[in-house]
C-alpha angles and dihedrals in degrees: 000000000000138000133181095220122109120261117266118226126212113278094023096082099084093044092048094049092045090059093056119101105183135054088238091056091048092050091047091051093046089050089052090052090054092047091052092049092047091051091049095051093042091054093042097056093069091051100053136069118289091243091062097044096087090053093049090045088053089053091049090049091051091052089050090053090051090050090051091049093052090047091054092046093050091052095049109094092207096057100077093053093045093048093046090053092047092050092053 
C-alpha cells in the first residue's frame, strides 16, 4: 500500500477536496487520505499499550480496505461517468 501523494493533515481534507475538479482527482485525494490514516494507525500501534493494539490494528486494516476500494474505483473506467451522473 503506497502512494506518491503528499500526506494530508487534519483540517486540510475539506479544503483539499473542494479544490478538485475531476472524479479522478477526488479519488486520488481520497486514496491519499486513507494512506495517511493507515500510516498513522500502523505507527501508533507500537507506541500504545498491548491491550489497545488489536483495536488500533483493526483501524489500520479498515483504512487499508478503504485504500484498496478507492484504488479499484479509480481503475474502473465506468466509475467516473457513473459518479459524475450521480453528482448532478
